[in-house]
C-alpha positions as CSV (number, residue, x, y, z in Angstrom):
1,M,0.0,7.5,-22.4
2,W,-2.5,5.0,-21.0
3,K,-1.4,2.1,-23.3
4,F,0.2,-0.7,-21.4
5,D,0.6,-4.5,-21.5
6,I,-0.7,-6.3,-18.4
7,T,-0.9,-9.8,-19.8
8,D,1.8,-10.9,-17.4
9,L,-0.5,-10.1,-14.5
10,E,-2.7,-13.1,-15.5
11,E,-0.2,-15.2,-13.5
12,L,-1.3,-13.3,-10.4
13,A,-5.0,-14.3,-10.8
14,P,-4.9,-16.9,-8.0
15,Q,-3.4,-14.4,-5.5
16,I,-6.0,-11.8,-6.5
17,E,-8.8,-14.3,-6.1
18,R,-7.5,-15.1,-2.6
19,L,-7.7,-11.4,-1.7
20,Y,-11.3,-11.3,-2.8
21,K,-12.2,-14.4,-0.8
22,K,-10.7,-12.8,2.3
23,K,-12.5,-9.5,1.6
24,A,-15.8,-11.5,1.2
25,E,-15.2,-13.1,4.6
26,L,-14.4,-9.7,6.1
27,D,-17.6,-8.3,4.5
28,D,-19.7,-11.1,5.9
29,S,-18.3,-10.4,9.4
30,R,-19.5,-6.8,9.4
31,P,-20.3,-4.9,11.4
32,I,-17.1,-5.3,13.3
33,P,-17.4,-4.3,16.9
34,P,-16.5,-0.6,17.2
35,S,-13.8,-1.2,19.8
36,A,-12.0,-3.8,17.6
37,L,-12.4,-1.6,14.5
38,N,-11.0,1.5,16.2
39,R,-8.0,-0.5,17.6
40,I,-7.1,-1.9,14.2
41,R,-7.5,1.5,12.5
42,E,-5.3,3.1,15.1
43,D,-2.6,0.4,14.6
44,L,-2.8,0.6,10.8
45,T,-2.6,4.4,10.9
46,L,0.5,4.3,13.0
47,E,2.2,1.7,10.7
48,W,1.1,3.5,7.6
49,T,2.5,6.8,8.8
50,Y,5.8,5.2,10.0
51,N,6.4,3.1,6.8
52,S,5.4,5.7,4.3
53,N,7.5,8.4,5.9
54,S,10.4,6.0,6.3
55,I,10.4,5.2,2.6
56,E,11.0,8.9,2.0
57,G,13.9,9.1,4.4
58,N,12.2,10.1,7.7
59,T,14.4,8.6,10.6
60,L,11.7,8.3,13.3
61,T,11.3,4.8,14.6
62,L,7.9,3.2,14.9
63,Q,8.0,3.7,18.7
64,E,9.0,7.4,18.2
65,T,6.3,7.9,15.7
66,Q,3.8,6.4,18.2
67,M,5.1,8.8,21.0
68,I,4.6,11.8,18.7
69,L,1.1,10.8,17.5
70,K,-0.4,9.3,20.7
71,E,1.4,11.2,23.4
72,G,2.4,14.5,21.7
73,I,6.0,14.0,22.8
74,T,8.8,15.8,21.1
75,V,11.6,13.4,20.3
76,K,15.1,14.7,21.1
77,G,17.5,14.7,18.2
78,K,14.8,14.6,15.5
79,S,14.1,17.5,13.2
80,L,11.0,19.6,13.3
81,R,10.3,18.5,9.7
82,E,10.2,14.9,10.8
83,H,7.8,15.7,13.5
84,F,5.5,17.5,11.1
85,E,5.7,14.6,8.6
86,A,4.3,12.3,11.3
87,Y,1.6,14.7,12.4
88,N,0.6,15.6,8.8
89,H,0.4,12.1,7.6
90,E,-1.9,11.1,10.4
91,K,-4.2,14.1,9.5
92,A,-4.1,13.1,5.8
93,I,-5.3,9.6,6.8
94,D,-8.1,11.0,8.9
95,Y,-9.1,13.1,5.9
96,L,-9.0,10.0,3.6
97,Y,-11.4,8.1,5.9
98,Q,-13.8,11.1,5.8
99,L,-13.9,10.8,2.0
100,I,-14.5,7.1,1.8
101,N,-18.0,5.8,0.9
102,K,-19.3,3.2,-1.5
103,N,-20.2,5.8,-4.1
104,Y,-16.9,7.7,-3.9
105,T,-15.2,8.7,-7.2
106,L,-11.7,10.0,-7.3
107,R,-11.3,13.7,-7.7
108,S,-8.3,15.8,-8.5
109,I,-9.2,18.2,-5.7
110,D,-9.0,15.3,-3.2
111,I,-5.5,14.5,-4.3
112,L,-4.5,18.1,-4.0
113,S,-6.0,18.2,-0.5
114,L,-4.1,15.1,0.6
115,H,-0.9,16.7,-0.7
116,G,-1.7,19.9,1.1
117,L,-2.0,18.1,4.4
118,V,1.2,16.1,3.8
119,L,3.3,19.2,3.3
120,R,1.5,21.6,5.7
121,S,3.9,23.7,7.8
122,I,6.8,22.0,5.9
123,E,6.6,23.6,2.4
124,D,3.5,25.7,2.5
125,D,4.4,27.4,-0.8
126,Y,4.1,24.1,-2.6
127,A,1.5,22.3,-0.4
128,G,-1.5,21.3,-2.5
129,R,-0.2,22.9,-5.7
130,I,0.8,21.3,-9.0
131,R,4.5,21.9,-9.8
132,N,5.3,24.6,-12.3
133,G,8.8,23.5,-13.2
134,G,10.8,20.5,-14.1
135,V,11.9,17.8,-11.6
136,R,14.5,15.0,-11.7
137,I,14.3,11.8,-9.7
138,V,17.6,10.4,-8.5
139,G,17.9,6.6,-9.3
140,A,14.8,6.5,-11.6
141,N,15.0,5.4,-15.2
142,F,12.7,8.1,-16.5
143,T,12.2,11.8,-16.6
144,P,8.8,13.2,-15.5
145,P,6.8,15.1,-18.1
146,N,7.0,18.8,-18.7
147,A,5.2,20.8,-16.0
148,R,2.8,22.3,-18.6
149,K,1.4,18.8,-19.3
150,V,0.9,17.8,-15.7
151,P,-2.7,19.1,-15.1
152,D,-4.0,17.4,-18.2
153,F,-2.2,14.2,-17.3
154,I,-3.7,14.2,-13.8
155,D,-7.2,14.8,-15.3
156,E,-6.7,11.9,-17.7
157,L,-5.5,9.6,-15.0
158,V,-8.5,10.5,-12.7
159,S,-10.9,9.9,-15.6
160,F,-9.2,6.6,-16.4
161,V,-9.5,5.1,-12.9
162,N,-13.1,6.4,-12.5
163,E,-14.3,5.1,-15.9
164,N,-12.1,2.0,-15.8
165,P,-12.6,1.3,-19.5
166,L,-10.7,-2.0,-19.3
167,A,-12.8,-3.3,-16.4
168,L,-9.7,-3.9,-14.3
169,N,-10.1,-5.3,-10.8
170,D,-9.4,-3.0,-7.8
171,V,-5.9,-4.3,-7.2
172,V,-4.7,-4.0,-10.8
173,L,-6.4,-0.6,-11.2
174,S,-4.8,0.8,-8.1
175,T,-1.4,-0.6,-9.2
176,I,-1.6,1.2,-12.6
177,F,-2.8,4.4,-10.9
178,H,0.1,4.2,-8.5
179,H,2.7,3.9,-11.3
180,K,1.2,6.5,-13.6
181,F,1.0,9.0,-10.7
182,V,4.6,8.5,-9.9
183,W,5.5,8.9,-13.6
184,I,3.6,12.2,-13.8
185,H,5.2,13.3,-10.6
186,P,2.8,16.2,-10.2
187,F,4.5,17.9,-7.2
188,F,7.9,19.2,-6.3
189,D,7.9,17.2,-3.1
190,G,5.6,14.7,-1.3
191,N,4.7,12.7,-4.4
192,G,5.4,9.3,-2.8
193,R,3.4,9.8,0.4
194,T,0.5,11.4,-1.6
195,V,0.3,8.5,-4.1
196,R,0.4,5.9,-1.3
197,L,-2.6,7.7,0.2
198,A,-4.5,8.3,-3.0
199,M,-4.1,4.8,-4.3
200,N,-5.8,3.6,-1.1
201,L,-8.8,5.7,-1.9
202,L,-9.3,3.3,-4.9
203,L,-9.1,0.3,-2.7
204,M,-10.9,1.5,0.4
205,R,-13.9,2.9,-1.6
206,N,-14.7,-0.7,-2.5
207,G,-14.3,-2.1,1.0
208,F,-10.6,-3.1,1.1
209,P,-8.4,-2.1,4.0
210,P,-5.4,0.1,3.2
211,A,-2.4,-1.5,1.5
212,I,0.7,-0.4,3.4
213,I,4.1,-0.8,1.6
214,L,6.7,-1.6,4.2
215,K,9.9,0.3,4.8
216,N,11.9,-2.9,4.5
217,D,10.5,-3.3,1.0
218,R,11.8,0.1,-0.1
219,K,14.4,-1.2,-2.5
220,K,12.0,-3.8,-4.0
221,Y,9.4,-1.0,-4.3
222,Y,11.6,1.3,-6.3
223,E,12.8,-1.5,-8.5
224,A,9.2,-2.5,-9.2
225,L,8.3,1.1,-10.2
226,N,11.3,1.2,-12.5
227,Q,10.1,-2.0,-14.1
228,A,6.7,-0.5,-14.5
229,N,8.3,2.4,-16.4
230,N,9.3,-0.3,-19.0
231,G,5.8,-1.6,-19.2
232,K,6.3,-4.6,-16.7
233,Y,3.8,-4.4,-13.9
234,Y,4.2,-7.9,-12.4
235,K,6.5,-7.0,-9.5
236,L,4.6,-3.8,-8.5
237,C,1.3,-5.6,-8.6
238,L,2.7,-8.5,-6.5
239,L,4.0,-6.0,-4.0
240,M,0.5,-4.4,-3.8
241,I,-1.1,-7.8,-3.4
242,Q,1.2,-8.6,-0.5
243,A,0.7,-5.3,1.2
244,L,-3.1,-5.6,0.9
245,E,-3.1,-9.2,2.1
246,R,-1.1,-8.2,5.2
247,S,-3.8,-5.7,6.1
248,L,-6.6,-8.2,5.4
249,N,-5.0,-10.7,7.6
250,I,-4.7,-8.2,10.4
251,Y,-8.5,-7.7,10.2
252,L,-9.3,-11.4,9.8
253,N,-7.1,-12.4,12.7
254,A,-9.1,-10.1,14.9
255,L,-12.3,-11.9,14.1
256,P,-13.4,-14.6,16.6
257,N,-14.6,-17.1,13.9
258,S,-12.1,-16.6,11.1
259,S,-11.7,-19.6,8.8
260,Y,-8.0,-18.9,8.3
261,G,-5.5,-20.8,10.3
262,E,-3.1,-19.3,12.8
263,F,-0.2,-17.4,11.2
264,D,3.3,-18.2,12.5
265,L,6.9,-17.8,11.5
266,I,7.9,-20.0,8.5
267,S,10.7,-21.4,10.6
268,N,8.1,-22.8,13.0
269,I,5.8,-24.0,10.3
270,V,8.5,-26.1,8.5
271,S,9.5,-27.7,11.8
272,E,6.3,-29.6,11.8
273,P,6.9,-33.3,10.8
274,D,4.2,-33.4,8.1
275,I,5.7,-30.4,6.2
276,P,8.2,-31.7,3.6
277,Y,9.6,-28.3,2.6
278,G,12.5,-26.4,4.2
279,Q,12.4,-22.8,5.3
280,E,14.2,-21.4,2.3
281,Y,11.7,-22.9,-0.2
282,V,8.6,-21.9,1.8
283,S,10.0,-18.4,2.1
284,L,10.4,-18.3,-1.7
285,L,6.8,-19.4,-2.1
286,A,5.8,-16.6,0.3
287,R,7.8,-13.9,-1.6
288,Q,6.3,-15.1,-4.9
289,G,2.8,-14.9,-3.5
290,K,2.2,-18.6,-4.2
291,I,1.0,-19.3,-0.6
292,D,-1.1,-17.3,1.8
293,A,1.6,-15.3,3.7
294,Y,2.4,-11.8,4.9
295,K,5.4,-9.9,6.1
296,E,6.1,-8.4,9.5
297,G,9.4,-6.5,9.5
298,R,11.8,-8.8,7.7
299,D,10.0,-12.0,8.6
300,W,7.4,-13.9,6.6
301,L,4.5,-15.5,8.4
302,T,2.2,-18.2,7.0
303,T,-0.1,-21.0,8.1
304,K,0.3,-24.7,8.1
305,E,-2.9,-24.9,6.2
306,A,-1.5,-22.6,3.5
307,V,1.5,-24.8,2.9
308,K,-0.6,-28.0,2.9
309,E,-2.9,-26.4,0.3
310,Y,0.1,-25.7,-1.9
311,I,1.3,-29.3,-1.5
312,N,-2.1,-30.7,-2.5
313,R,-2.2,-28.4,-5.6
314,K,1.1,-29.8,-6.7
315,R,0.0,-33.5,-6.4
């Protein structure tokens, strides 16, 4: 089950190296002032909750999610389930932060606890419990394993990521965990939200911020998972890198002495007279992870320095 070919991920080495450089700068800036740290965590918790629930079909907007979480307001026209999905996801994130420390090792019980929080008051009969029957995923190119095999597969996966026999870096390890968890599909419902929480345990235990997969990347995300089912991890790993870089940039942009340039819309960057590329080409470089860039909604942001660095590499 744990045999896979990740040779194509060697192409992503420069992007992963860039992530570790940013993480190093973030580490060197610690301790971050508590007021700034709390503000960033609150913002990321809101975005994480909104995007993860939206990927699964929740129709709450970002603003409505904020009203529910911060003000306790009931949104007219939205179902009780959607309200619980927002409340529950925030509580699951709070629990995740309680687990994190530098010596943390992943445990099956923690995954079950996260799932229990995700489905609390929604499907209490299934919350925190491994499925005991078959499931089928619409649009996927695989069938999850028989329910009898699920507990052993989960134990094997947890052992694999904790022992890390291939000495994979945090980004690749969390990518493989993410895909294998989805393949196992251990629960009747709530698998997606749970795996996007659990894979961040692997990143955050080593000092990374959470990687938040955006609602606008939903189609790309499912296509990447389907490719991983065929042994091709490149697109899923690239998506993880981009999600993680976005969160790192949010932290770094909050630091007073960050060495990274000011991020701006690509359309503004290419309007500079000393940038020889057009918007379409720079956007392609951003999507491919070849320049330092991150996504906000449907827009890509980068820095003039990042584009110039790419130009110099090509000379």
